C-alpha positions as CSV (number, residue, x, y, z in Angstrom):
1,M,24.9,42.3,-13.8
2,I,21.4,41.4,-12.6
3,L,22.5,37.9,-11.5
4,E,25.9,36.6,-10.4
5,I,26.6,32.9,-9.8
6,D,29.9,31.9,-8.3
7,D,31.3,28.4,-7.5
8,L,27.8,27.0,-7.1
9,T,27.9,23.4,-5.9
10,K,25.2,20.9,-4.8
11,R,25.8,17.3,-3.8
12,F,23.3,14.5,-3.4
13,G,25.1,11.8,-1.5
14,G,28.3,11.1,-3.5
15,I,27.0,12.8,-6.7
16,R,27.8,16.4,-7.5
17,A,24.7,17.5,-9.4
18,I,26.2,21.0,-9.7
19,D,29.9,21.3,-9.5
20,G,31.5,24.7,-9.2
21,V,29.2,26.5,-11.7
22,S,29.9,30.2,-12.2
23,F,28.4,32.7,-14.6
24,D,26.8,36.2,-14.7
25,L,23.6,37.4,-16.4
26,K,23.2,40.8,-17.9
27,E,20.0,42.6,-17.4
28,N,17.4,42.0,-20.2
29,E,19.4,39.1,-21.6
30,I,17.8,35.9,-22.8
31,T,20.1,33.0,-21.9
32,G,19.6,29.4,-22.9
33,V,20.7,26.4,-20.8
34,I,21.2,23.2,-22.6
35,G,22.8,19.8,-21.9
36,P,22.2,16.1,-21.9
37,N,19.7,14.5,-19.4
38,G,21.2,14.5,-15.9
39,A,23.5,17.5,-16.7
40,G,22.1,19.5,-13.7
41,K,19.9,22.0,-15.5
42,T,16.9,21.7,-13.3
43,T,19.1,21.4,-10.2
44,L,20.7,24.7,-11.2
45,F,17.2,26.3,-11.4
46,N,16.2,24.8,-8.0
47,L,19.3,26.4,-6.4
48,I,18.8,29.8,-8.0
49,S,15.1,29.9,-7.0
50,G,15.6,28.7,-3.5
51,F,14.1,25.2,-3.7
52,Y,17.6,23.8,-2.8
53,K,20.3,25.2,-0.6
54,P,23.8,25.1,-2.1
55,D,26.6,23.3,-0.4
56,R,28.9,26.0,-1.6
57,G,28.9,29.1,-3.7
58,T,27.1,32.4,-3.9
59,I,24.0,33.7,-5.8
60,I,23.7,37.5,-6.0
61,L,20.6,39.2,-7.4
62,G,20.9,42.9,-8.0
63,G,23.8,43.1,-5.5
64,E,22.0,41.1,-2.8
65,H,23.0,37.6,-1.6
66,I,20.1,35.2,-1.9
67,E,21.8,31.8,-1.7
68,G,20.2,29.6,0.9
69,R,17.0,31.7,1.3
70,P,13.7,29.8,1.1
71,A,11.9,29.9,-2.2
72,H,9.2,32.4,-1.1
73,E,11.9,34.9,-0.1
74,V,13.7,34.4,-3.4
75,A,10.5,35.0,-5.3
76,R,9.9,38.3,-3.4
77,A,13.5,39.3,-4.1
78,G,12.7,39.1,-7.8
79,I,13.2,35.6,-9.2
80,G,10.2,33.7,-10.7
81,R,10.3,30.2,-12.2
82,T,8.2,27.6,-13.9
83,F,8.5,23.9,-13.7
84,Q,8.8,21.1,-16.3
85,I,5.3,20.0,-15.4
86,A,2.8,22.8,-14.8
87,R,1.4,22.9,-11.3
88,P,-1.8,25.0,-11.4
89,F,-4.6,24.8,-8.8
90,N,-6.8,22.5,-10.9
91,D,-10.0,23.3,-9.0
92,L,-9.6,27.0,-9.4
93,T,-10.4,28.9,-12.6
94,V,-7.7,30.6,-14.7
95,W,-8.7,34.0,-13.2
96,E,-8.5,32.6,-9.6
97,N,-5.1,31.0,-10.2
98,L,-3.7,34.3,-11.3
99,L,-5.5,36.1,-8.4
100,V,-3.9,34.0,-5.7
101,S,-0.5,34.3,-7.2
102,N,0.1,37.8,-5.7
103,Y,-2.2,38.9,-2.9
104,D,0.2,41.7,-1.9
105,L,-0.9,43.9,-4.8
106,P,-3.7,46.4,-4.2
107,Q,-7.0,45.0,-5.6
108,D,-7.3,47.4,-8.5
109,E,-3.7,46.9,-9.6
110,R,-4.1,43.1,-9.2
111,A,-7.2,43.0,-11.5
112,E,-5.4,45.2,-14.1
113,R,-2.4,42.9,-14.1
114,I,-4.6,39.8,-14.5
115,E,-6.4,41.4,-17.5
116,W,-3.0,42.2,-19.1
117,I,-1.7,38.7,-18.5
118,L,-4.9,37.1,-19.9
119,D,-4.5,39.2,-23.0
120,I,-0.9,38.6,-23.7
121,L,-1.3,34.8,-23.1
122,D,-4.5,34.6,-25.3
123,L,-6.3,33.1,-22.3
124,S,-9.1,35.7,-22.0
125,E,-11.7,33.3,-23.2
126,K,-10.6,30.7,-20.6
127,R,-10.8,33.0,-17.6
128,R,-13.7,31.1,-16.1
129,T,-12.4,27.7,-17.0
130,K,-11.0,25.5,-14.3
131,A,-7.2,25.0,-14.7
132,G,-7.6,21.2,-14.6
133,H,-9.7,21.4,-17.8
134,L,-7.0,23.3,-19.8
135,S,-4.7,21.6,-22.3
136,G,-1.2,20.9,-21.3
137,G,0.0,23.8,-23.4
138,Q,-2.6,26.2,-21.8
139,Q,-1.5,25.1,-18.4
140,T,2.1,26.0,-19.3
141,L,0.9,29.4,-20.4
142,L,-1.0,29.8,-17.1
143,E,2.1,28.9,-15.1
144,I,4.0,31.6,-16.9
145,G,1.2,34.0,-16.2
146,R,1.4,33.2,-12.5
147,V,5.1,34.1,-12.6
148,F,4.2,37.4,-14.3
149,M,1.8,38.2,-11.5
150,L,4.9,38.5,-9.3
151,D,6.5,41.0,-11.7
152,P,10.0,39.4,-11.3
153,D,13.3,40.8,-12.6
154,V,14.5,37.3,-13.6
155,I,12.4,34.5,-15.0
156,L,13.6,30.9,-15.1
157,L,11.6,28.8,-17.6
158,D,12.1,25.1,-17.3
159,E,11.3,23.4,-20.6
160,P,8.3,25.6,-21.5
161,A,8.0,23.9,-24.9
162,A,7.8,20.3,-23.6
163,G,4.5,18.7,-24.7
164,V,3.2,21.9,-26.1
165,N,1.7,22.1,-29.6
166,P,3.6,24.3,-32.1
167,K,1.0,27.1,-32.1
168,L,1.3,27.6,-28.3
169,V,5.1,27.3,-28.4
170,D,5.1,30.2,-30.9
171,R,2.8,32.1,-28.4
172,I,5.4,31.5,-25.6
173,A,8.2,32.6,-27.8
174,K,6.4,35.8,-28.8
175,L,5.7,36.5,-25.2
176,I,9.4,36.3,-24.3
177,E,10.3,38.4,-27.3
178,E,7.6,41.0,-26.5
179,T,8.8,41.3,-22.8
180,K,12.6,40.9,-23.2
181,D,13.2,44.6,-22.7
182,E,11.6,44.4,-19.2
183,R,12.8,41.0,-18.0
184,T,15.9,38.8,-17.8
185,Y,15.3,35.2,-18.9
186,M,17.0,31.9,-18.4
187,L,15.5,29.1,-20.5
188,V,16.2,25.4,-20.1
189,E,15.0,23.7,-23.3
190,H,15.8,20.7,-25.5
191,D,14.2,22.4,-28.5
192,I,17.3,23.8,-30.2
193,T,15.2,25.7,-32.8
194,L,13.5,27.6,-30.0
195,I,16.8,28.2,-28.3
196,S,18.3,29.5,-31.5
197,R,15.3,31.8,-32.1
198,L,15.3,33.4,-28.6
199,C,18.7,33.2,-27.0
200,E,21.6,35.6,-27.6
201,R,23.8,33.3,-25.4
202,V,23.8,29.7,-24.4
203,I,25.3,27.9,-21.4
204,V,26.0,24.2,-21.8
205,L,26.0,22.0,-18.8
206,N,27.4,18.5,-18.6
207,K,27.9,16.4,-15.5
208,G,27.1,19.4,-13.3
209,E,29.8,21.6,-14.9
210,V,29.8,24.4,-17.5
211,M,31.1,22.9,-20.7
212,A,30.6,25.9,-22.9
213,D,29.2,29.5,-22.7
214,G,28.7,31.8,-25.6
215,P,26.7,32.6,-28.7
216,I,24.6,29.8,-30.2
217,S,26.6,30.0,-33.4
218,E,29.8,29.2,-31.5
219,I,28.1,26.5,-29.3
220,R,26.9,24.6,-32.4
221,E,30.5,24.4,-33.7
222,D,32.0,23.3,-30.4
223,P,33.1,19.6,-31.0
224,D,32.8,18.8,-27.3
225,V,29.2,20.1,-27.2
226,R,28.4,18.2,-30.4
227,R,29.6,14.9,-28.9
228,A,28.0,15.4,-25.5
229,Y,24.7,17.0,-26.4
230,L,24.0,17.1,-30.1
231,G,25.1,13.5,-30.7
232,E,27.5,14.3,-33.5
233,G,31.1,13.3,-34.1
234,A,33.9,15.8,-33.8
């Protein structure tokens, strides 16, 4: 297992945003995370990526405990993540945004990786464009590119299709498909069509707990999931 989560819990005041969540991720697996608003999906990502410290539970990446470590240490350990709203450096160009994402790389290797990322994201023609002038979808692509600059083992994508036009959603999906043999992905997304296309496995959160975990075909038929998330009767 590349990532092992056990009894993960996070409270905000009297609210348990994440309540005893446990699951494992296999290497090179694409796992979807779905659930109604307020289910704890983004909180889960914030815990895994080091933006929040858990109140209880463990997070093990490649055999190494990372729970409670600050975000920059978690990133160096091998976990990259995007956010629901892209956060590029608006006054820097696309090239510069990628450049500053990983100064630890030797200069030649860094330039080579930037060129590869620009190519796979179809952003080569935008290399000199300031990030603040990109469309929302292009900013999402750039945010994914910045994660790829770190060459992480596990990538957490938080609603990558939100507000993105269908053409760019397809580009994001193809990127995941083209790199799935080299990465492990977790994907929070409300677009069930995208989840169905990409994910071998789906974890359903509700009220901070795992409601269901399994193949999308089984998840769709689960009456509790249909009531809580898909808005259908049993």
